N, CA, C and O of each residue as an XYZ file, in Angstrom:
336
protein
N      -6.194     23.654    -19.498
C      -7.280     22.482    -19.830
C      -7.085     21.942    -18.200
O      -6.046     21.945    -17.539
N      -8.419     21.491    -17.807
C      -8.090     21.032    -16.425
C      -7.507     19.402    -16.123
O      -7.520     18.378    -16.805
N      -7.003     19.729    -14.752
C      -6.714     18.238    -14.922
C      -7.802     17.512    -14.524
O      -8.895     17.738    -14.005
N      -6.835     16.056    -15.141
C      -7.978     14.866    -14.652
C      -7.498     14.337    -13.520
O      -6.281     14.281    -13.344
N      -8.373     13.881    -12.604
C      -8.839     13.498    -11.358
C      -8.268     11.685    -11.475
O      -8.117     10.924    -12.431
N      -8.097     11.556    -10.153
C      -7.083     10.403    -10.837
C      -8.368      9.392     -9.777
O      -8.781      9.588     -8.634
N      -8.753      8.082    -11.013
C      -9.857      7.561    -10.063
C      -9.258      6.492     -9.105
O      -8.294      5.728     -9.146
N     -10.957      6.975     -7.606
C     -10.404      5.913     -6.480
C     -11.402      4.944     -6.340
O     -12.588      5.123     -6.618
N     -10.995      4.098     -5.982
C     -12.138      2.813     -5.301
C     -12.040      2.369     -4.240
O     -11.137      2.676     -3.462
N     -12.967      1.544     -3.993
C     -12.986      1.103     -2.245
C     -12.247     -0.392     -3.060
O     -12.415     -0.689     -4.243
N     -11.519     -1.076     -2.166
C     -11.481     -2.493     -2.277
C     -10.586     -2.644     -1.638
O      -9.808     -1.779     -1.238
N     -10.552     -4.444     -1.330
C      -9.871     -5.181     -0.592
C      -8.879     -6.163     -1.328
O      -9.207     -6.934     -2.229
N      -7.502     -5.999     -0.755
C      -6.323     -6.540     -1.212
C      -5.935     -7.288     -0.448
O      -6.544     -7.232      0.621
N      -4.869     -8.275     -0.520
C      -4.319     -9.263      0.296
C      -3.091     -9.567     -0.418
O      -2.970    -10.086     -1.528
N      -1.902     -9.032      0.659
C      -0.224     -8.980     -0.044
C       0.038     -8.574      1.229
O      -0.634     -8.437      2.252
N       2.117     -8.280      0.667
C       2.926     -8.068      2.454
C       3.223     -6.995      2.172
O       3.402     -6.438      1.089
N       3.293     -6.613      3.400
C       3.834     -5.305      3.314
C       5.342     -5.252      3.075
O       6.052     -6.218      3.355
N       5.900     -3.959      2.481
C       7.240     -4.030      2.008
C       7.990     -2.751      2.156
O       7.481     -1.778      1.601
N       9.046     -2.584      2.767
C       9.716     -1.443      2.515
C      10.256     -0.552      1.462
O      11.414     -0.888      1.214
N       9.791      0.649      0.608
C      10.074      1.612     -0.032
C      11.464      2.263     -0.561
O      12.191      2.334     -1.552
N      11.305      2.770      1.047
C      12.253      3.849      1.036
C      12.504      4.128      2.844
O      11.777      3.860      3.801
N      13.780      4.737      2.763
C      14.233      4.161      3.559
C      15.401      5.819      4.074
O      15.914      6.460      3.157
N      15.603      6.199      5.379
C      16.212      7.573      5.603
C      18.028      7.044      5.743
O      18.428      5.894      5.924
N      18.610      7.921      5.636
C      20.295      7.887      5.960
C      20.888      7.183      6.860
O      22.056      6.796      6.836
N      19.943      6.972      7.824
C      20.215      5.955      8.836
C      20.239      4.370      8.503
O      21.002      3.527      8.973
N      18.878      4.143      7.277
C      18.582      2.770      6.929
C      17.558      2.598      7.984
O      17.314      1.696      8.786
N      16.998      3.841      7.705
C      15.170      2.894      8.812
C      14.389      3.355      7.749
O      14.445      4.312      6.977
N      13.538      2.267      7.954
C      12.313      2.426      6.953
C      11.435      3.796      6.379
O      12.181      3.711      5.403
N      10.798      4.652      6.151
C      10.433      5.843      5.908
C       9.204      5.524      5.575
O       8.305      6.052      6.229
N       8.867      4.639      4.541
C       7.606      3.931      3.578
C       7.717      2.976      3.135
O       8.765      2.426      2.795
N       6.309      2.478      3.032
C       6.113      0.894      2.684
C       4.947      0.988      1.439
O       4.242      1.912      1.034
N       5.075     -0.172      1.114
C       4.295     -0.373      0.683
C       3.212     -1.825      0.354
O       3.793     -2.786      0.859
N       2.229     -2.172     -0.128
C       1.681     -3.227     -0.514
C       2.018     -4.755     -1.274
O       1.123     -5.573     -1.062
N       2.468     -4.956     -1.607
C       2.865     -6.356     -2.612
C       1.653     -7.072     -2.640
O       1.561     -7.883     -1.719
N       0.555     -7.018     -3.523
C      -0.249     -7.613     -3.417
C      -0.654     -9.062     -4.487
O       0.025     -9.357     -5.471
N      -1.478     -9.578     -4.183
C      -1.664    -11.205     -4.925
C      -1.489    -10.753     -6.576
O      -0.823    -11.272     -7.472
N      -2.481     -9.432     -6.569
C      -2.605     -9.078     -8.106
C      -1.556     -8.780     -8.714
O      -1.630     -8.224     -9.809
N      -0.177     -9.127     -8.055
C       1.036     -9.186     -8.451
C       1.480     -6.954     -9.144
O       1.899     -6.475    -10.197
N       1.232     -6.616     -8.371
C       1.074     -5.184     -8.337
C       1.529     -4.641     -6.655
O       1.286     -5.225     -5.599
N       2.279     -3.293     -6.874
C       2.301     -3.038     -5.741
C       1.728     -1.256     -5.491
O       1.955     -0.287     -6.215
N       0.971     -1.321     -4.259
C       0.461     -0.131     -4.104
C       0.841      0.871     -2.532
O       0.505      0.821     -1.349
N       1.461      1.478     -3.140
C       2.128      2.442     -1.892
C       1.420      2.902     -1.240
O       0.531      3.572     -1.765
N       1.471      2.752      0.403
C       0.614      3.187      1.789
C       0.749      4.072      2.165
O       1.755      4.369      2.809
N      -0.562      5.161      1.832
C       0.087      6.592      1.759
C      -0.139      6.798      3.523
O       0.449      7.724      4.081
N      -0.886      6.010      4.185
C      -0.987      5.792      5.615
C      -0.017      5.342      5.922
O      -0.192      4.880      7.050
N       1.337      5.112      5.482
C       2.254      3.849      5.688
C       3.127      3.665      7.150
O       3.513      2.630      7.693
N       3.297      5.262      7.609
C       3.522      5.299      9.101
C       3.273      4.184     10.450
O       3.970      3.786     11.383
N       1.820      3.936      9.950
C       1.413      2.872     10.955
C       1.626      1.849     10.402
O       1.071      0.961     11.050
N       2.070      1.498      9.646
C       2.337     -0.026      9.197
C       4.059     -0.403      8.811
O       4.498     -1.106      7.902
N       4.595      0.156      9.595
C       6.267      0.102      9.414
C       6.599     -0.736     10.199
O       7.817     -0.779     10.026
N       6.346     -1.482     10.995
C       6.145     -2.541     11.702
C       6.006     -3.404     11.994
O       6.408     -4.156     12.882
N       5.027     -3.402     10.807
C       4.244     -5.087      9.779
C       5.251     -5.467      8.792
O       5.130     -6.557      8.232
N       6.284     -4.653      8.497
C       7.137     -5.314      7.222
C       7.510     -6.720      7.065
O       8.098     -7.299      7.979
N       7.196     -7.337      5.921
C       6.920     -8.772      5.871
C       6.130     -9.559      6.803
O       6.758    -10.424      7.413
N       4.887     -9.446      7.046
C       3.945     -9.467      6.998
C       2.616     -9.452      6.280
O       2.171     -8.401      5.819
N       1.938    -10.673      6.173
C       0.642    -10.488      5.051
C      -0.257    -10.010      6.150
O      -0.285    -10.132      7.374
N      -1.184     -9.251      4.974
C      -2.044     -8.385      5.462
C      -3.391     -8.580      4.707
O      -3.200     -8.618      3.491
N      -4.740     -8.719      5.078
C      -6.077     -8.381      4.154
C      -6.658     -6.774      4.425
O      -7.407     -6.438      5.343
N      -6.028     -5.797      3.244
C      -6.236     -4.281      3.353
C      -7.480     -3.699      3.110
O      -7.861     -4.127      2.020
N      -8.440     -2.803      3.666
C      -9.005     -2.776      2.900
C      -9.520     -0.957      2.774
O      -9.454     -0.344      3.840
N      -9.863     -0.390      1.889
C      -9.670      1.334      1.828
C      -9.664      1.867      0.443
O     -10.288      1.322     -0.466
N      -8.977      2.899      0.301
C      -9.307      3.813     -1.009
C      -8.231      3.290     -1.815
O      -7.096      3.058     -1.400
N      -8.744      3.081     -3.243
C      -7.033      2.889     -3.812
C      -7.350      3.976     -4.995
O      -8.435      4.334     -5.453
N      -5.882      4.412     -5.358
C      -5.998      5.132     -6.546
C      -5.203      4.744     -7.196
O      -4.234      4.241     -6.629
N      -5.228      4.792     -8.782
C      -4.721      4.470     -9.749
C      -4.432      5.604    -11.138
O      -5.292      6.086    -11.874
N      -3.007      5.807    -11.183
C      -2.940      7.356    -11.888
C      -2.588      6.635    -13.397
O      -2.571      5.408    -13.487
N      -2.320      7.481    -14.529
C      -2.580      7.155    -15.846
C      -0.282      6.630    -16.089
O       0.413      6.400    -17.079
N      -0.066      6.672    -14.943
C       1.456      6.544    -14.912
C       1.178      5.149    -14.756
O       1.939      4.651    -15.585
N       0.574      4.232    -14.222
C       0.806      3.203    -13.857
C       1.045      3.367    -12.397
O       1.146      2.215    -11.976
N       1.239      4.496    -11.049
C       1.370      4.042    -10.157
C       0.176      4.187     -9.394
O      -0.786      4.952     -9.457
N       0.671      2.771     -8.286
C      -1.132      2.506     -7.179
C      -0.615      3.287     -5.953
O       0.551      3.559     -5.670
N      -1.843      3.610     -5.238
C      -1.261      3.660     -3.945
C      -2.964      3.116     -3.244
O      -3.923      2.649     -3.858
N      -2.778      3.472     -1.460
C      -3.866      2.858     -1.069
C      -4.025      3.614      0.556
O      -3.206      4.057      1.360
N      -5.270      3.510      0.539
C      -5.339      4.133      1.941
C      -5.664      3.584      2.747
O      -6.850      3.885      2.886
N      -5.240      2.519      3.862
C      -6.066      1.784      4.343
C      -6.645      2.371      5.744
O      -6.223      3.159      6.591
N      -7.979      1.493      5.542
C      -8.964      1.936      6.562
C      -8.800      0.705      7.825
O      -8.457      0.854      8.997
N      -9.228     -0.677      7.001
C      -9.745     -1.598      7.942
C      -8.102     -2.527      7.563
O      -7.637     -2.386      6.432
N      -7.339     -3.441      8.609
C      -6.463     -4.591      7.738
C      -6.856     -5.760      9.018
O      -7.484     -5.630     10.068
N      -6.258     -6.776      8.466
C      -5.906     -8.095      9.238
C      -4.666     -9.125      9.023
O      -4.618     -9.971      8.130
N      -3.839     -8.932      9.847
C      -2.907     -9.810      9.818
C      -3.356    -11.368      9.079
O      -4.404    -11.852      9.506
N      -2.866    -11.878      8.375
C      -3.004    -13.063      7.827
C      -1.879    -14.192      8.177
O      -0.981    -14.469      7.382
N      -2.044    -14.901      9.638
C      -0.868    -15.936      9.781
C      -0.184    -16.718      8.689
O       1.023    -16.906      8.535
N      -1.316    -17.184      7.879
C      -0.803    -18.533      6.914
C      -1.407    -18.085      5.972
O      -2.562    -18.453      5.762
N      -0.546    -16.843      4.866
C      -1.191    -16.817      3.262
C      -1.225    -17.837      2.772
O      -1.663    -17.958      1.627
């Protein structure tokens, strides 16, 4: 049976960058966007956003949602929001 493709859409989300994985030395290795839609999106290109942990951003990019309700975003453009 062919594997079903994960739906992909381009969207803009607002949320806070939060850490989701750490290495053995407690350094952050992965981050997510905790968005205003009450969902968390793993940031696929998260290495670029580790320095922005706890910052509020508006992010545009490709969103993937799979049937197990995991979500991810590949951020193409973003703006830091000073006063959310």
